[in-house]
C-alpha positions, 0 to 999 in steps of 0.5 A, a space after each residue: 299787836 294791838 294798843 288799848 289807850 285808856 284817855 286818849 288826849 293829847 299825850 295819849 294820841 301821841 303814844 298812838 301815833 308812835 305805836 301806829 307807826 310801828 305797826 299797831 292797831 290803835 283803841 282809844 278812849 275819850 269821855 266825850 262823843 264829840 271827840 270820837 270823830 277826832 280819834 278816828 281821823 288819828 288813826 284811833 278806833 274810838 270807845 267811850 270811857 266814863 272813868 268807872 265802867 267797863 262797857 262790852 265794847 271796852 271788853 271787847 277791845 280789852 280781849 284782843 289788846 297786846 299793848 295798855 296805857 293808863 292815860 286817864 287822871 285819878 280823881 279823889 276817889 281814885 283810878 278805878 281801872 285796877 280794881 276793875 282789872 283785879 282778879 280777872 286781867 287774864 281772863 278780860 286780857 288774855 294777849 296782854 303783854 306790857 301795860 304802861 301808866 302815865 304818871 307826873 315828876 309832881 309825886 316828889 314835891 318839892 326838892 329845893 332845887 335838888 337832883 331827883 331820880 326814881 329812887 328819891 322818896 316821893 313827898 307830894 304836896 298837891 293833892 293830885 300828887 298824891 293821887 298819882 303815887 297811890 295810882 302808881 302802886 295800884 298798877 305795879 301791884 296789879 303787874 305783880 299780881 299778873 305777872 305782867 311789866 308795868 312802866 310807870 312814866 312819871 312825865 314832867 311838863 308836856 309841851 308840843 305842837 298844838 300845846 306851847 309858849 308860842 301860841 300863849 304868846 300869840 294870844 297874848 296870855 304868856 307869863 314871865 313868873 319869876 321865882 328865885 332859884 326855881 327851875 323845871 324839866 319839860 317833855 315833847 310829847 312826841 317824846 312820851 310817845 317814843 318812850 313809851 313804845 321803847 319800853 313796851 318793845 323791850 317789856 320793860 316795867 317799873 318807874 321811869 323819869 320821862 323828861 328832858 335834859 335840862 331843868 330852867 327856869 320857866 320865864 327863860 323858855 318864855 324869852 327864847 320862844 320870844 326871841 324866835 318869833 321876834 317879839 318883845 317878851 312880857 315883862 317880868 312878874 314877881 311870883 310872890 305878888 302875881 296874882 294866880 289861881 290855886 292851880 297855877 301857883 301849885 306848879 311853882 310848889 315843887 322845885 326840882 331837877 329831875 334825872 332821866 338816866 334810868 330811862 336813858 341806861 335802857 338805850 333810849 335817846 331823846 329826840 328833843 333833849 333841850 328847849 331851845 333846839 325843840 322850841 326851834 324845831 317847833 317855830 320852823 316846822 309848825 306849833 300851832 295844830 297837833 
């Protein structure tokens, strides 16, 4: 069984690790030649992908792939890969059994703190959410055309080893921004890998929210991490008057509680269903390196 990952970054490498542990081989792409060595050290065969062109090396890997994951974010120009595969996916990837596409809960937009499910009407307010929604439909359409299961994994805020609040606190960049009523969901990167493998093993397609059990105010997570580290948390700041980049401010534009009931109904169990135990494990076992 051979996994092909387009975009073997933070989440992609976690997915590869889960599949490798299950006996797969893994090939992953990067835009940067400098990052190829890191992929090799992780057990991933590295290839370059510019986001637009299927080279001979990529076509060779595709011809052997049994499972494909697309983790490359679409830009304003969209996601080129569905169009590159459309109409010839069986010729290019004759062994392919399952496709996974990494999306975001940002496609739902702002729901005033209400619960959203996979059936909730999407109303993305940021451009990147709208771009993801278009890419989702392109991948689902490709699956229908090719009679292949395509799983859309809508991810909440990703964290884990090497990317977490402990690092922000240690670097002095953590902030406790307070926007009344604001809540977010989160997801440990290892659970993204495990959820991908679970859906692949079951051959499941469709849309799934891959998110923890407990939407919580972002400042509470910073406070808990500071408590575990034994440091004073940064002072609370009013979101309305805080100096933020447009990108950072846009993250607070959505206020939603995201349900993971559909994924759980398939038999999946999260290793890190809520942030307190997850942070405690990270602090105990090593939060610095992924």
